[in-house]
N, CA, C and O atoms as CSV, one atom per row, in Angstrom:
chain,resi,resn,atom,element,x,y,z
A,1,MET,N,N,14.485,6.512,-6.757
A,1,MET,CA,C,15.666,6.615,-5.919
A,1,MET,C,C,16.800,5.747,-6.474
A,1,MET,O,O,17.965,6.144,-6.429
A,2,ARG,N,N,16.461,4.564,-6.997
A,2,ARG,CA,C,17.481,3.693,-7.557
A,2,ARG,C,C,18.126,4.325,-8.788
A,2,ARG,O,O,19.324,4.168,-9.025
A,3,ASP,N,N,17.307,5.046,-9.574
A,3,ASP,CA,C,17.854,5.692,-10.771
A,3,ASP,C,C,18.911,6.718,-10.403
A,3,ASP,O,O,19.952,6.801,-11.055
A,4,ARG,N,N,18.653,7.492,-9.373
A,4,ARG,CA,C,19.645,8.474,-8.928
A,4,ARG,C,C,20.924,7.776,-8.490
A,4,ARG,O,O,22.023,8.233,-8.803
A,5,GLY,N,N,20.784,6.678,-7.769
A,5,GLY,CA,C,21.956,5.927,-7.328
A,5,GLY,C,C,22.762,5.407,-8.501
A,5,GLY,O,O,23.993,5.418,-8.467
A,6,PHE,N,N,22.075,4.950,-9.539
A,6,PHE,CA,C,22.756,4.463,-10.734
A,6,PHE,C,C,23.535,5.592,-11.392
A,6,PHE,O,O,24.710,5.438,-11.725
A,7,PHE,N,N,22.868,6.733,-11.576
A,7,PHE,CA,C,23.532,7.862,-12.230
A,7,PHE,C,C,24.669,8.411,-11.377
A,7,PHE,O,O,25.700,8.825,-11.908
A,8,ARG,N,N,24.491,8.415,-10.072
A,8,ARG,CA,C,25.568,8.888,-9.196
A,8,ARG,C,C,26.755,7.936,-9.228
A,8,ARG,O,O,27.907,8.369,-9.275
A,9,THR,N,N,26.469,6.639,-9.204
A,9,THR,CA,C,27.538,5.644,-9.187
A,9,THR,C,C,28.323,5.631,-10.486
A,9,THR,O,O,29.552,5.565,-10.470
A,10,TYR,N,N,27.627,5.694,-11.602
A,10,TYR,CA,C,28.266,5.562,-12.914
A,10,TYR,C,C,28.360,6.871,-13.684
A,10,TYR,O,O,28.464,6.863,-14.910
A,11,SER,N,N,28.326,7.989,-12.978
A,11,SER,CA,C,28.324,9.290,-13.653
A,11,SER,C,C,29.572,9.510,-14.505
A,11,SER,O,O,29.477,10.040,-15.612
A,12,LEU,N,N,30.724,9.113,-14.009
A,12,LEU,CA,C,31.949,9.302,-14.799
A,12,LEU,C,C,31.903,8.487,-16.080
A,12,LEU,O,O,32.277,8.978,-17.145
A,13,TYR,N,N,31.448,7.248,-15.984
A,13,TYR,CA,C,31.352,6.398,-17.175
A,13,TYR,C,C,30.346,6.960,-18.178
A,13,TYR,O,O,30.604,6.980,-19.382
A,14,LEU,N,N,29.199,7.415,-17.674
A,14,LEU,CA,C,28.165,7.946,-18.564
A,14,LEU,C,C,28.641,9.221,-19.270
A,14,LEU,O,O,28.420,9.389,-20.469
A,15,ALA,N,N,29.290,10.113,-18.525
A,15,ALA,CA,C,29.820,11.334,-19.136
A,15,ALA,C,C,30.897,10.981,-20.155
A,15,ALA,O,O,30.993,11.616,-21.206
A,16,TRP,N,N,31.699,9.979,-19.849
A,16,TRP,CA,C,32.741,9.527,-20.779
A,16,TRP,C,C,32.127,9.009,-22.071
A,16,TRP,O,O,32.613,9.321,-23.158
A,17,VAL,N,N,31.060,8.219,-21.961
A,17,VAL,CA,C,30.388,7.685,-23.153
A,17,VAL,C,C,29.818,8.820,-23.997
A,17,VAL,O,O,29.933,8.797,-25.223
A,18,VAL,N,N,29.208,9.808,-23.357
A,18,VAL,CA,C,28.674,10.958,-24.099
A,18,VAL,C,C,29.798,11.679,-24.837
A,18,VAL,O,O,29.633,12.057,-25.996
A,19,SER,N,N,30.927,11.871,-24.181
A,19,SER,CA,C,32.045,12.560,-24.842
A,19,SER,C,C,32.602,11.734,-26.000
A,19,SER,O,O,33.006,12.294,-27.019
A,20,ILE,N,N,32.627,10.411,-25.856
A,20,ILE,CA,C,33.090,9.552,-26.948
A,20,ILE,C,C,32.146,9.647,-28.142
A,20,ILE,O,O,32.595,9.776,-29.281
A,21,VAL,N,N,30.846,9.584,-27.887
A,21,VAL,CA,C,29.864,9.652,-28.968
A,21,VAL,C,C,29.957,11.004,-29.677
A,21,VAL,O,O,29.933,11.060,-30.907
A,22,ALA,N,N,30.064,12.094,-28.910
A,22,ALA,CA,C,30.161,13.423,-29.517
A,22,ALA,C,C,31.440,13.566,-30.348
A,22,ALA,O,O,31.415,14.135,-31.439
A,23,THR,N,N,32.543,13.051,-29.832
A,23,THR,CA,C,33.809,13.129,-30.555
A,23,THR,C,C,33.762,12.295,-31.835
A,23,THR,O,O,34.183,12.752,-32.897
A,24,CYS,N,N,33.252,11.080,-31.727
A,24,CYS,CA,C,33.148,10.218,-32.917
A,24,CYS,C,C,32.208,10.818,-33.956
A,24,CYS,O,O,32.474,10.735,-35.155
A,25,ALA,N,N,31.115,11.419,-33.507
A,25,ALA,CA,C,30.177,12.038,-34.440
A,25,ALA,C,C,30.823,13.207,-35.170
A,25,ALA,O,O,30.648,13.351,-36.380
A,26,SER,N,N,31.567,14.043,-34.452
A,26,SER,CA,C,32.203,15.184,-35.119
A,26,SER,C,C,33.290,14.713,-36.082
A,26,SER,O,O,33.459,15.287,-37.157
A,27,LEU,N,N,34.026,13.673,-35.701
A,27,LEU,CA,C,35.025,13.133,-36.616
A,27,LEU,C,C,34.380,12.477,-37.833
A,27,LEU,O,O,34.916,12.558,-38.938
A,28,TYR,N,N,33.244,11.832,-37.638
A,28,TYR,CA,C,32.528,11.226,-38.762
A,28,TYR,C,C,32.069,12.303,-39.742
A,28,TYR,O,O,32.200,12.147,-40.956
A,29,LEU,N,N,31.532,13.396,-39.204
A,29,LEU,CA,C,31.063,14.478,-40.081
A,29,LEU,C,C,32.206,15.099,-40.879
A,29,LEU,O,O,32.045,15.413,-42.058
A,30,SER,N,N,33.352,15.274,-40.240
A,30,SER,CA,C,34.442,15.948,-40.947
A,30,SER,C,C,35.321,15.004,-41.767
A,30,SER,O,O,35.798,15.388,-42.834
A,31,GLU,N,N,35.542,13.794,-41.298
A,31,GLU,CA,C,36.476,12.907,-41.984
A,31,GLU,C,C,35.805,11.949,-42.968
A,31,GLU,O,O,36.409,11.575,-43.973
A,32,VAL,N,N,34.573,11.553,-42.689
A,32,VAL,CA,C,33.875,10.612,-43.574
A,32,VAL,C,C,32.958,11.359,-44.540
A,32,VAL,O,O,33.011,11.136,-45.750
A,33,LEU,N,N,32.114,12.249,-44.004
A,33,LEU,CA,C,31.191,13.009,-44.853
A,33,LEU,C,C,31.844,14.250,-45.453
A,33,LEU,O,O,31.250,14.930,-46.289
A,34,LEU,N,N,33.066,14.539,-45.022
A,34,LEU,CA,C,33.873,15.648,-45.543
A,34,LEU,C,C,33.235,17.023,-45.360
A,34,LEU,O,O,33.382,17.898,-46.214
A,35,PHE,N,N,32.517,17.215,-44.233
A,35,PHE,CA,C,32.013,18.535,-43.878
A,35,PHE,C,C,33.158,19.268,-43.194
A,35,PHE,O,O,33.643,18.841,-42.147
A,36,GLU,N,N,33.584,20.376,-43.794
A,36,GLU,CA,C,34.690,21.124,-43.207
A,36,GLU,C,C,34.190,21.925,-42.000
A,36,GLU,O,O,33.230,22.686,-42.123
A,37,PRO,N,N,34.826,21.763,-40.844
A,37,PRO,CA,C,34.369,22.497,-39.658
A,37,PRO,C,C,34.727,23.978,-39.735
A,37,PRO,O,O,35.791,24.347,-40.233
A,38,CYS,N,N,33.836,24.807,-39.242
A,38,CYS,CA,C,34.095,26.241,-39.203
A,38,CYS,C,C,34.907,26.572,-37.947
A,38,CYS,O,O,35.267,25.690,-37.168
A,39,ARG,N,N,35.175,27.832,-37.779
A,39,ARG,CA,C,36.012,28.269,-36.646
A,39,ARG,C,C,35.361,27.951,-35.295
A,39,ARG,O,O,36.033,27.456,-34.391
A,40,LEU,N,N,34.074,28.228,-35.150
A,40,LEU,CA,C,33.403,27.946,-33.882
A,40,LEU,C,C,33.293,26.446,-33.622
A,40,LEU,O,O,33.321,26.011,-32.470
A,41,CYS,N,N,33.169,25.656,-34.684
A,41,CYS,CA,C,33.172,24.194,-34.523
A,41,CYS,C,C,34.504,23.726,-33.939
A,41,CYS,O,O,34.539,22.829,-33.098
A,42,TRP,N,N,35.585,24.332,-34.385
A,42,TRP,CA,C,36.896,23.966,-33.862
A,42,TRP,C,C,37.005,24.291,-32.378
A,42,TRP,O,O,37.565,23.509,-31.609
A,43,PHE,N,N,36.477,25.433,-31.977
A,43,PHE,CA,C,36.514,25.786,-30.557
A,43,PHE,C,C,35.693,24.801,-29.724
A,43,PHE,O,O,36.094,24.443,-28.617
A,44,GLN,N,N,34.554,24.365,-30.247
A,44,GLN,CA,C,33.755,23.375,-29.527
A,44,GLN,C,C,34.516,22.053,-29.410
A,44,GLN,O,O,34.463,21.389,-28.375
A,45,ARG,N,N,35.216,21.682,-30.464
A,45,ARG,CA,C,36.020,20.459,-30.434
A,45,ARG,C,C,37.144,20.567,-29.406
A,45,ARG,O,O,37.470,19.593,-28.727
A,46,ILE,N,N,37.726,21.743,-29.297
A,46,ILE,CA,C,38.813,21.947,-28.337
A,46,ILE,C,C,38.341,21.630,-26.919
A,46,ILE,O,O,39.117,21.121,-26.110
A,47,PHE,N,N,37.089,21.925,-26.614
A,47,PHE,CA,C,36.567,21.667,-25.281
A,47,PHE,C,C,35.949,20.283,-25.127
A,47,PHE,O,O,35.729,19.839,-24.000
A,48,MET,N,N,35.662,19.587,-26.229
A,48,MET,CA,C,35.079,18.244,-26.127
A,48,MET,C,C,36.138,17.148,-26.180
A,48,MET,O,O,36.098,16.222,-25.370
A,49,TYR,N,N,37.063,17.231,-27.094
A,49,TYR,CA,C,38.019,16.141,-27.319
A,49,TYR,C,C,38.836,15.762,-26.082
A,49,TYR,O,O,38.986,14.571,-25.812
A,50,PRO,N,N,39.367,16.716,-25.321
A,50,PRO,CA,C,40.136,16.316,-24.133
A,50,PRO,C,C,39.302,15.582,-23.080
A,50,PRO,O,O,39.835,14.826,-22.268
A,51,GLN,N,N,38.004,15.813,-23.106
A,51,GLN,CA,C,37.150,15.162,-22.114
A,51,GLN,C,C,37.122,13.647,-22.297
A,51,GLN,O,O,36.920,12.910,-21.333
A,52,VAL,N,N,37.322,13.182,-23.520
A,52,VAL,CA,C,37.381,11.741,-23.758
A,52,VAL,C,C,38.527,11.136,-22.951
A,52,VAL,O,O,38.362,10.100,-22.306
A,53,ILE,N,N,39.666,11.775,-22.992
A,53,ILE,CA,C,40.839,11.260,-22.274
A,53,ILE,C,C,40.684,11.462,-20.767
A,53,ILE,O,O,40.897,10.534,-19.986
A,54,LEU,N,N,40.312,12.676,-20.363
A,54,LEU,CA,C,40.200,12.976,-18.932
A,54,LEU,C,C,39.144,12.122,-18.248
A,54,LEU,O,O,39.398,11.554,-17.186
A,55,LEU,N,N,37.963,12.026,-18.846
A,55,LEU,CA,C,36.898,11.231,-18.241
A,55,LEU,C,C,37.197,9.739,-18.316
A,55,LEU,O,O,36.794,8.980,-17.435
A,56,GLY,N,N,37.901,9.314,-19.362
A,56,GLY,CA,C,38.285,7.908,-19.468
A,56,GLY,C,C,39.235,7.501,-18.356
A,56,GLY,O,O,39.049,6.459,-17.728
A,57,ILE,N,N,40.246,8.313,-18.110
A,57,ILE,CA,C,41.196,8.020,-17.030
A,57,ILE,C,C,40.495,8.104,-15.673
A,57,ILE,O,O,40.699,7.253,-14.808
A,58,ALA,N,N,39.671,9.135,-15.496
A,58,ALA,CA,C,38.956,9.289,-14.229
A,58,ALA,C,C,37.990,8.134,-13.992
A,58,ALA,O,O,37.835,7.685,-12.856
A,59,SER,N,N,37.342,7.649,-15.039
A,59,SER,CA,C,36.434,6.506,-14.897
A,59,SER,C,C,37.199,5.263,-14.485
A,59,SER,O,O,36.757,4.512,-13.616
A,60,TYR,N,N,38.330,5.052,-15.102
A,60,TYR,CA,C,39.153,3.884,-14.785
A,60,TYR,C,C,39.638,3.909,-13.330
A,60,TYR,O,O,39.656,2.882,-12.651
A,61,LYS,N,N,40.032,5.102,-12.868
A,61,LYS,CA,C,40.558,5.240,-11.511
A,61,LYS,C,C,39.476,5.569,-10.482
A,61,LYS,O,O,39.751,5.629,-9.284
A,62,ASP,N,N,38.241,5.781,-10.955
A,62,ASP,CA,C,37.133,6.228,-10.111
A,62,ASP,C,C,37.532,7.491,-9.331
A,62,ASP,O,O,37.335,7.580,-8.119
A,63,ASP,N,N,38.086,8.445,-10.047
A,63,ASP,CA,C,38.565,9.695,-9.479
A,63,ASP,C,C,37.557,10.803,-9.765
A,63,ASP,O,O,37.554,11.382,-10.852
A,64,ARG,N,N,36.719,11.089,-8.805
A,64,ARG,CA,C,35.668,12.089,-8.987
A,64,ARG,C,C,36.183,13.521,-8.847
A,64,ARG,O,O,35.432,14.470,-9.074
A,65,LYS,N,N,37.443,13.685,-8.479
A,65,LYS,CA,C,38.013,15.026,-8.378
A,65,LYS,C,C,38.099,15.687,-9.752
A,65,LYS,O,O,38.175,16.912,-9.848
A,66,ILE,N,N,38.087,14.893,-10.799
A,66,ILE,CA,C,38.167,15.419,-12.168
A,66,ILE,C,C,36.940,16.265,-12.521
A,66,ILE,O,O,36.990,17.099,-13.425
A,67,ILE,N,N,35.857,16.043,-11.809
A,67,ILE,CA,C,34.604,16.758,-12.115
A,67,ILE,C,C,34.811,18.268,-12.034
A,67,ILE,O,O,34.286,19.012,-12.863
A,68,SER,N,N,35.564,18.718,-11.052
A,68,SER,CA,C,35.780,20.163,-10.914
A,68,SER,C,C,36.626,20.734,-12.051
A,68,SER,O,O,36.646,21.949,-12.250
A,69,TYR,N,N,37.319,19.883,-12.796
A,69,TYR,CA,C,38.099,20.338,-13.946
A,69,TYR,C,C,37.333,20.215,-15.262
A,69,TYR,O,O,37.453,21.068,-16.141
A,70,VAL,N,N,36.554,19.156,-15.387
A,70,VAL,CA,C,35.843,18.902,-16.641
A,70,VAL,C,C,34.569,19.744,-16.743
A,70,VAL,O,O,34.166,20.142,-17.836
A,71,LEU,N,N,33.950,20.007,-15.611
A,71,LEU,CA,C,32.704,20.783,-15.623
A,71,LEU,C,C,32.883,22.163,-16.262
A,71,LEU,O,O,32.055,22.541,-17.090
A,72,PRO,N,N,33.919,22.933,-15.922
A,72,PRO,CA,C,34.099,24.226,-16.605
A,72,PRO,C,C,34.353,24.081,-18.106
A,72,PRO,O,O,33.928,24.928,-18.893
A,73,MET,N,N,35.043,23.011,-18.504
A,73,MET,CA,C,35.264,22.793,-19.938
A,73,MET,C,C,33.941,22.603,-20.659
A,73,MET,O,O,33.753,23.125,-21.758
A,74,SER,N,N,33.019,21.860,-20.051
A,74,SER,CA,C,31.710,21.634,-20.666
A,74,SER,C,C,30.876,22.905,-20.679
A,74,SER,O,O,30.144,23.161,-21.635
A,75,ILE,N,N,30.982,23.689,-19.640
A,75,ILE,CA,C,30.218,24.943,-19.588
A,75,ILE,C,C,30.715,25.915,-20.661
A,75,ILE,O,O,29.911,26.557,-21.338
A,76,ILE,N,N,32.024,26.025,-20.815
A,76,ILE,CA,C,32.576,26.910,-21.845
A,76,ILE,C,C,32.223,26.387,-23.236
A,76,ILE,O,O,31.802,27.157,-24.099
A,77,GLY,N,N,32.392,25.083,-23.457
A,77,GLY,CA,C,32.036,24.492,-24.752
A,77,GLY,C,C,30.562,24.660,-25.071
A,77,GLY,O,O,30.200,24.945,-26.213
A,78,GLY,N,N,29.708,24.486,-24.065
A,78,GLY,CA,C,28.272,24.688,-24.260
A,78,GLY,C,C,27.941,26.135,-24.588
A,78,GLY,O,O,27.054,26.406,-25.397
A,79,SER,N,N,28.646,27.056,-23.967
A,79,SER,CA,C,28.434,28.479,-24.255
A,79,SER,C,C,28.820,28.814,-25.698
A,79,SER,O,O,28.141,29.592,-26.368
A,80,ILE,N,N,29.906,28.224,-26.159
A,80,ILE,CA,C,30.298,28.419,-27.561
A,80,ILE,C,C,29.247,27.820,-28.492
A,80,ILE,O,O,28.950,28.387,-29.543
A,81,SER,N,N,28.686,26.676,-28.109
A,81,SER,CA,C,27.628,26.053,-28.912
A,81,SER,C,C,26.396,26.946,-28.996
A,81,SER,O,O,25.778,27.056,-30.056
A,82,ILE,N,N,26.038,27.580,-27.892
A,82,ILE,CA,C,24.896,28.505,-27.888
A,82,ILE,C,C,25.178,29.672,-28.830
A,82,ILE,O,O,24.330,30.032,-29.646
A,83,LEU,N,N,26.361,30.260,-28.718
A,83,LEU,CA,C,26.753,31.362,-29.599
A,83,LEU,C,C,26.681,30.932,-31.062
A,83,LEU,O,O,26.160,31.664,-31.904
A,84,HIS,N,N,27.201,29.751,-31.358
A,84,HIS,CA,C,27.217,29.248,-32.729
A,84,HIS,C,C,25.792,28.994,-33.239
A,84,HIS,O,O,25.463,29.327,-34.377
A,85,TYR,N,N,24.962,28.405,-32.388
A,85,TYR,CA,C,23.580,28.122,-32.781
A,85,TYR,C,C,22.820,29.424,-33.044
A,85,TYR,O,O,22.053,29.518,-34.003
A,86,LEU,N,N,23.035,30.418,-32.193
A,86,LEU,CA,C,22.385,31.716,-32.413
A,86,LEU,C,C,22.842,32.343,-33.725
A,86,LEU,O,O,22.043,32.939,-34.447
A,87,GLU,N,N,24.114,32.207,-34.026
A,87,GLU,CA,C,24.637,32.762,-35.274
A,87,GLU,C,C,23.983,32.094,-36.485
A,87,GLU,O,O,23.770,32.738,-37.512
A,88,GLN,N,N,23.667,30.802,-36.363
A,88,GLN,CA,C,23.032,30.092,-37.473
A,88,GLN,C,C,21.537,30.380,-37.584
A,88,GLN,O,O,21.012,30.511,-38.690
A,89,MET,N,N,20.858,30.478,-36.461
A,89,MET,CA,C,19.395,30.543,-36.476
A,89,MET,C,C,18.828,31.958,-36.437
A,89,MET,O,O,17.683,32.166,-36.838
A,90,VAL,N,N,19.592,32.926,-35.969
A,90,VAL,CA,C,19.123,34.305,-35.889
A,90,VAL,C,C,19.956,35.131,-36.870
A,90,VAL,O,O,21.107,35.463,-36.585
A,91,PRO,N,N,19.372,35.464,-38.031
A,91,PRO,CA,C,20.149,36.150,-39.077
A,91,PRO,C,C,20.807,37.446,-38.615
A,91,PRO,O,O,21.936,37.731,-39.016
A,92,SER,N,N,20.137,38.232,-37.787
A,92,SER,CA,C,20.728,39.495,-37.339
A,92,SER,C,C,21.904,39.263,-36.394
A,92,SER,O,O,22.785,40.115,-36.287
A,93,PHE,N,N,21.928,38.130,-35.714
A,93,PHE,CA,C,23.036,37.833,-34.800
A,93,PHE,C,C,24.328,37.555,-35.562
A,93,PHE,O,O,25.414,37.868,-35.075
A,94,ALA,N,N,24.216,36.972,-36.748
A,94,ALA,CA,C,25.397,36.689,-37.566
A,94,ALA,C,C,26.095,37.975,-38.000
A,94,ALA,O,O,27.298,37.974,-38.261
A,95,LYS,N,N,25.347,39.059,-38.075
A,95,LYS,CA,C,25.943,40.341,-38.460
A,95,LYS,C,C,26.741,40.955,-37.309
A,95,LYS,O,O,27.673,41.725,-37.544
A,96,VAL,N,N,26.384,40.622,-36.074
A,96,VAL,CA,C,27.064,41.175,-34.903
A,96,VAL,C,C,28.480,40.625,-34.799
A,96,VAL,O,O,29.430,41.377,-34.584
A,97,ALA,N,N,28.620,39.301,-34.953
A,97,ALA,CA,C,29.939,38.659,-34.856
A,97,ALA,C,C,30.164,37.811,-36.104
A,97,ALA,O,O,30.066,36.585,-36.047
A,98,PRO,N,N,30.469,38.460,-37.238
A,98,PRO,CA,C,30.599,37.694,-38.472
A,98,PRO,C,C,31.819,36.772,-38.456
A,98,PRO,O,O,32.862,37.088,-37.885
A,99,CYS,N,N,31.646,35.643,-39.096
A,99,CYS,CA,C,32.731,34.675,-39.243
A,99,CYS,C,C,33.398,34.988,-40.574
A,99,CYS,O,O,32.865,34.648,-41.630
A,100,SER,N,N,34.565,35.636,-40.533
A,100,SER,CA,C,35.159,36.169,-41.757
A,100,SER,C,C,36.255,35.305,-42.360
A,100,SER,O,O,36.678,35.563,-43.487
A,101,VAL,N,N,36.727,34.290,-41.648
A,101,VAL,CA,C,37.826,33.469,-42.140
A,101,VAL,C,C,37.334,32.045,-42.357
A,101,VAL,O,O,36.679,31.469,-41.488
A,102,GLY,N,N,37.653,31.476,-43.520
A,102,GLY,CA,C,37.303,30.076,-43.785
A,102,GLY,C,C,35.815,29.871,-44.017
A,102,GLY,O,O,35.131,30.741,-44.556
A,103,ILE,N,N,35.321,28.708,-43.604
A,103,ILE,CA,C,33.917,28.335,-43.750
A,103,ILE,C,C,33.061,29.264,-42.880
A,103,ILE,O,O,33.434,29.581,-41.750
A,104,SER,N,N,31.934,29.687,-43.404
A,104,SER,CA,C,31.039,30.556,-42.652
A,104,SER,C,C,30.416,29.795,-41.490
A,104,SER,O,O,29.931,28.676,-41.656
A,105,CYS,N,N,30.434,30.408,-40.321
A,105,CYS,CA,C,29.846,29.780,-39.129
A,105,CYS,C,C,28.321,29.818,-39.150
A,105,CYS,O,O,27.671,29.097,-38.394
A,106,SER,N,N,27.753,30.655,-40.010
A,106,SER,CA,C,26.296,30.754,-40.056
A,106,SER,C,C,25.668,29.694,-40.952
A,106,SER,O,O,24.450,29.517,-40.928
A,107,SER,N,N,26.474,28.986,-41.742
A,107,SER,CA,C,25.919,27.918,-42.569
A,107,SER,C,C,26.164,26.575,-41.889
A,107,SER,O,O,27.096,26.423,-41.099
A,108,ASP,N,N,25.315,25.611,-42.208
A,108,ASP,CA,C,25.466,24.276,-41.629
A,108,ASP,C,C,24.970,23.251,-42.634
A,108,ASP,O,O,23.812,23.313,-43.048
A,109,PRO,N,N,25.812,22.312,-43.036
A,109,PRO,CA,C,25.384,21.309,-44.013
A,109,PRO,C,C,24.360,20.329,-43.440
A,109,PRO,O,O,23.604,19.708,-44.187
A,110,LEU,N,N,24.340,20.196,-42.124
A,110,LEU,CA,C,23.408,19.295,-41.458
A,110,LEU,C,C,22.292,20.144,-40.860
A,110,LEU,O,O,22.513,20.870,-39.891
A,111,HIS,N,N,21.110,20.057,-41.426
A,111,HIS,CA,C,20.004,20.910,-40.982
A,111,HIS,C,C,18.729,20.071,-41.002
A,111,HIS,O,O,17.977,20.098,-41.976
A,112,TRP,N,N,18.489,19.326,-39.922
A,112,TRP,CA,C,17.322,18.435,-39.847
A,112,TRP,C,C,16.133,19.155,-39.236
A,112,TRP,O,O,16.279,19.886,-38.255
A,113,PHE,N,N,14.972,18.954,-39.805
A,113,PHE,CA,C,13.695,19.466,-39.296
A,113,PHE,C,C,13.686,20.981,-39.104
A,113,PHE,O,O,12.837,21.502,-38.381
A,114,GLY,N,N,14.608,21.687,-39.732
A,114,GLY,CA,C,14.617,23.133,-39.657
A,114,GLY,C,C,15.283,23.720,-38.424
A,114,GLY,O,O,15.450,24.938,-38.350
A,115,PHE,N,N,15.671,22.894,-37.448
A,115,PHE,CA,C,16.293,23.463,-36.251
A,115,PHE,C,C,17.436,22.612,-35.683
A,115,PHE,O,O,18.187,23.106,-34.842
A,116,ILE,N,N,17.591,21.385,-36.098
A,116,ILE,CA,C,18.658,20.539,-35.572
A,116,ILE,C,C,19.904,20.719,-36.434
A,116,ILE,O,O,19.936,20.338,-37.605
A,117,THR,N,N,20.923,21.307,-35.824
A,117,THR,CA,C,22.187,21.559,-36.511
A,117,THR,C,C,23.327,20.967,-35.686
A,117,THR,O,O,23.111,20.492,-34.571
A,118,VAL,N,N,24.523,20.996,-36.229
A,118,VAL,CA,C,25.689,20.461,-35.522
A,118,VAL,C,C,25.921,21.191,-34.189
A,118,VAL,O,O,26.174,20.525,-33.185
A,119,PRO,N,N,25.846,22.524,-34.136
A,119,PRO,CA,C,26.026,23.192,-32.839
A,119,PRO,C,C,24.962,22.801,-31.814
A,119,PRO,O,O,25.261,22.721,-30.622
A,120,LEU,N,N,23.737,22.558,-32.253
A,120,LEU,CA,C,22.705,22.125,-31.315
A,120,LEU,C,C,23.033,20.739,-30.775
A,120,LEU,O,O,22.848,20.482,-29.586
A,121,LEU,N,N,23.513,19.851,-31.624
A,121,LEU,CA,C,23.899,18.516,-31.165
A,121,LEU,C,C,25.079,18.606,-30.192
A,121,LEU,O,O,25.125,17.880,-29.199
A,122,ALA,N,N,26.023,19.490,-30.477
A,122,ALA,CA,C,27.140,19.686,-29.551
A,122,ALA,C,C,26.650,20.252,-28.226
A,122,ALA,O,O,27.114,19.839,-27.164
A,123,LEU,N,N,25.716,21.191,-28.283
A,123,LEU,CA,C,25.146,21.756,-27.063
A,123,LEU,C,C,24.456,20.675,-26.239
A,123,LEU,O,O,24.605,20.637,-25.017
A,124,ILE,N,N,23.709,19.808,-26.891
A,124,ILE,CA,C,23.045,18.712,-26.181
A,124,ILE,C,C,24.077,17.828,-25.486
A,124,ILE,O,O,23.877,17.428,-24.340
A,125,ALA,N,N,25.177,17.522,-26.169
A,125,ALA,CA,C,26.225,16.696,-25.560
A,125,ALA,C,C,26.849,17.405,-24.359
A,125,ALA,O,O,27.055,16.785,-23.316
A,126,PHE,N,N,27.151,18.691,-24.496
A,126,PHE,CA,C,27.726,19.428,-23.369
A,126,PHE,C,C,26.759,19.487,-22.194
A,126,PHE,O,O,27.171,19.314,-21.048
A,127,VAL,N,N,25.486,19.729,-22.461
A,127,VAL,CA,C,24.494,19.799,-21.390
A,127,VAL,C,C,24.333,18.433,-20.712
A,127,VAL,O,O,24.194,18.358,-19.491
A,128,MET,N,N,24.352,17.367,-21.497
A,128,MET,CA,C,24.269,16.026,-20.897
A,128,MET,C,C,25.453,15.772,-19.972
A,128,MET,O,O,25.280,15.258,-18.867
A,129,ILE,N,N,26.651,16.129,-20.419
A,129,ILE,CA,C,27.838,15.941,-19.585
A,129,ILE,C,C,27.735,16.782,-18.320
A,129,ILE,O,O,28.059,16.305,-17.233
A,130,ILE,N,N,27.290,18.025,-18.452
A,130,ILE,CA,C,27.142,18.902,-17.287
A,130,ILE,C,C,26.165,18.291,-16.284
A,130,ILE,O,O,26.469,18.214,-15.093
A,131,CYS,N,N,25.004,17.859,-16.752
A,131,CYS,CA,C,23.996,17.291,-15.856
A,131,CYS,C,C,24.494,16.012,-15.186
A,131,CYS,O,O,24.310,15.821,-13.984
A,132,ILE,N,N,25.117,15.149,-15.963
A,132,ILE,CA,C,25.626,13.887,-15.407
A,132,ILE,C,C,26.698,14.162,-14.361
A,132,ILE,O,O,26.710,13.519,-13.311
A,133,LEU,N,N,27.590,15.098,-14.624
A,133,LEU,CA,C,28.658,15.395,-13.674
A,133,LEU,C,C,28.128,16.084,-12.421
A,133,LEU,O,O,28.652,15.865,-11.329
A,134,ILE,N,N,27.106,16.904,-12.564
A,134,ILE,CA,C,26.513,17.532,-11.380
A,134,ILE,C,C,25.888,16.460,-10.490
A,134,ILE,O,O,26.032,16.506,-9.268
A,135,VAL,N,N,25.198,15.501,-11.092
A,135,VAL,CA,C,24.636,14.390,-10.314
A,135,VAL,C,C,25.756,13.580,-9.674
A,135,VAL,O,O,25.642,13.179,-8.516
A,136,GLY,N,N,26.837,13.335,-10.411
A,136,GLY,CA,C,27.971,12.589,-9.878
A,136,GLY,C,C,28.690,13.334,-8.776
A,136,GLY,O,O,29.241,12.724,-7.859
A,137,ARG,N,N,28.685,14.640,-8.863
A,137,ARG,CA,C,29.330,15.444,-7.820
A,137,ARG,C,C,28.572,15.359,-6.509
A,137,ARG,O,O,29.185,15.389,-5.442
A,138,THR,N,N,27.245,15.253,-6.566
A,138,THR,CA,C,26.458,15.154,-5.335
A,138,THR,C,C,26.769,13.865,-4.588
A,138,THR,O,O,26.649,13.815,-3.364
A,139,LYS,N,N,27.165,12.827,-5.307
A,139,LYS,CA,C,27.554,11.585,-4.645
A,139,LYS,C,C,28.776,11.822,-3.781
A,139,LYS,O,O,28.846,11.319,-2.659
A,140,VAL,N,N,29.726,12.568,-4.273
A,140,VAL,CA,C,30.933,12.865,-3.512
A,140,VAL,C,C,30.583,13.665,-2.269
A,140,VAL,O,O,31.107,13.386,-1.191
A,141,GLU,N,N,29.721,14.641,-2.397
A,141,GLU,CA,C,29.330,15.464,-1.253
A,141,GLU,C,C,28.606,14.635,-0.202
A,141,GLU,O,O,28.832,14.828,0.992
A,142,GLU,N,N,27.725,13.700,-0.629
A,142,GLU,CA,C,27.023,12.853,0.316
A,142,GLU,C,C,27.971,11.896,1.007
A,142,GLU,O,O,27.814,11.627,2.198
A,143,ASP,N,N,28.959,11.373,0.281
A,143,ASP,CA,C,29.942,10.483,0.892
A,143,ASP,C,C,30.757,11.217,1.953
A,143,ASP,O,O,31.069,10.648,2.999
A,144,ASN,N,N,31.100,12.468,1.690
A,144,ASN,CA,C,31.861,13.259,2.661
A,144,ASN,C,C,31.052,13.562,3.901
A,144,ASN,O,O,31.609,13.625,4.998
A,145,GLU,N,N,29.735,13.755,3.755
A,145,GLU,CA,C,28.878,14.030,4.892
A,145,GLU,C,C,28.724,12.807,5.785
A,145,GLU,O,O,28.609,12.942,7.003
A,146,GLU,N,N,28.721,11.612,5.194
A,146,GLU,CA,C,28.542,10.386,5.966
A,146,GLU,C,C,29.753,10.066,6.811
A,146,GLU,O,O,29.624,9.426,7.855
A,147,VAL,N,N,30.932,10.498,6.381
A,147,VAL,CA,C,32.174,10.165,7.099
A,147,VAL,C,C,32.329,10.973,8.343
A,147,VAL,O,O,33.317,10.817,9.061
């Protein structure tokens, strides 16, 4: 029960930390290791990067109303990550929606243990943010019921 209270109380901060780590990791891969991001990677970044600012401000102000705005961004970003991961791991899927401009979306320079790729790591970050925000949202609902 105490663990739930901790996650509910600090959900904005925890989601913010996850977004910071995901953003720093993607910048490290592209700017330090010089892995050029593909088109789908850019779309995932579009949905992750603003969350650093939005969740940071919301954490500072303890404004849980931001959850209803950030949650759809994470769901859309996670959906793009699933699409990207399928394109990399299922060869026939890459033929359905080929990546024809720039770096191929079906290749990935980071391929650990045969299944861990950049889109999977992005998906994990989006899912963590979604779960943390859902737990944080229940705190708001319980507070409203008590009043």
